[in-house]
N, C-alpha and C positions, 0 to 999 in steps of 0.2 A: 931433789932433780923431777920428781911427778910433779912438783907445784909448778916450775920452769915449764916443764912439756904439756901440762893443761893451763896454762898462762898464754903459752905460745897459739895451741890449739883453739884455745875462745879467741884471741884475737886473729885469728886467721878466719874461722867462722865468723866475727862481726863485720869483719873490713868485705869479705864475699857476699855477708846479706847484708848490707848498708841499706838497700834499698827498700827492707823491711824495717829496719830500727830508726833512722837518721833521718831527721828533718835537716837543711842545711842552716846551719846559724853562723856566720861569719860577719866580720865587720862590714859596712856599707862604705864600699871605696870610691863608687862614682868614677871609675878611672879611665881618663879617654886617653886614648890613642891613635895613631895613625895608622895604618895597616898598608900593608907590602903595594896595594895599588893608589896610595893614596887617598883611601877613604876614612874620615873618622869614625871612630865606633867606640862604643865601651866594652871594658872588660871586666868580670867579675862582678861581685853581690852590687848592686847598686837601688837606687829608691825610683817612685813613680818621678819624683818631681829630675830626675838625669833625664828624663825624656822630653821635658820643656826645655831642653836648653838649644841653643841655634843650630846646631847639627842635627838635631834629632825631631824637632819640634814639628816642621811641613809634616813627615808622614805619620807623626804619633797623632796631632791634633784634626788631621784629614781624617784619619780612619779613628780616632778616638769619636769626633764631633758628628760624624756621619753615619754611624753604626745607630740602629734602632733596636731595642731592646725589645725582648719577649718578655714584658713585662708580668705577665699569669707564671710563667714559667719561673722568673724572678722571685715574685712570692713563693712559690714551692721550697724553692732554693734557699731562701732566707732562714730558716729554722731549722737546718739540716747542715748548716756552714758552723753552726755554733760548737767549740770545741776541736774544729779543724784546725789545720795547718795545711798551707799550700806553696808551693816549690814551684818558680817557672823558670826553663832555661829557654837562652833564646838569644837570636844574634841581629845585632843592629843591622849587620849586612846582608841579613837575608830577607826574603821576601816575604814568605809565609809569616815571616816572626811579626814584620813590618805591618802586615795587614790583620794578624790575630792577637799579637797582645793586647793592642789597645782597645779590643773589643771583650779580651779576657777582662781589664781592667776594670772600664766601667759595666761590667757584668756583676763583680766583686763588690764596686761602691755602690753601686744601686741595691745590690743585698745588705747592706750595711756589713760587710766583712770587714774585721779585725785588719788593719793593714798591718799591725805588730807580729802578725803571725802570716805576713805575706814575704818570702824570699824570690826576689825576682836577682837572674844568675845570667849574666852576657857570656859567652862564651867566642871565641875568635874566629877566623877563619884561613889565617895564615899555615902554612906547613908544619910549622911547631908549636900552632895553640889550635887545630882543626879541629873544633866542638868542646874546646879544652877552657876552664878558666882561670888564672893565676891563683888561686886557692885550692883550686882542685876539687871543688865542690861536686863535679861530675863522677867523681870515682865511685865504683861501684852501683851507678844508680842506669847504667845502660841508655847513657844519651844518644841515639845516634843520628836522632831529627832533630830541628827544631822550628817552632816551639813546641816545646814538652812540658806540662803543666802535671804536678804528681800532686794529689790528696793524699795530707794526712789524718791520721787518727791512732792517738796515743802511741804517737810516734811511729806508728805503720802506716805503710803506704796501701791505700783502699782504691788508687785506681789513678789513671792517665789519660789523657787527652794529648795524643800525638800529633804534631804539624797543622792538618787542619780538622775539622768536627766532621762526624758521622752522618748525623743530623743537622745539629744546630751545636754552638757554644752552650747556649745555656741547656737544651735538651739534652746534651752529651754530660754535663757537669751535673745534672739532677741524677743521670743513670749513676755515675761515679758516686755520688753522694748516697743515693737509695741501695748502693751496692748490690744492682741483680743482673749482676752479670756482663756489664757495657764491656764491649771488647773493641780498645781502637784502633784506627788505622796503624799499620805497620806494627801490628802485634807478633807478628812471627821473626821480630828481629832479635838476635842474639847477638850477644856482647862476645 
């Protein structure tokens, strides 16, 4: 009986603290649906290439190609990205996600980030799927605004970027990687 209670307690502790111990690793689906408003969107774990499809390429390519990277800061970021994992939660229906995520991806690619350590999770905007994914990757991670970029080191969250930068994506990411007390926008959000 004690073993059963210990297992239950450990399971509850693990679930309630997923943001500390988990990095999302679910199969890449690139699941495209049409939402309640007739708008195409991606749902679930997707690849960068999914944004190059017809329904998403216009906003992705414009924001990716027009963004000018702060190369000096990216050079500082490069060595700090080693052994890190990153999960980005976004909505292909969300203006902030459409604007910020292509820039985030461009920065990570310019920094030589190992994209096998990058998980992109697209969430819904319908009443039954609002900021949720089909595989539940957001559970326990307090995803209330998108985009949210979470940086992990040794499977522990070391910081997150919420919705838009405090200074710039590069400088905010550098502060997260340096673990110098970066406070993101909306840091007072509670689950």
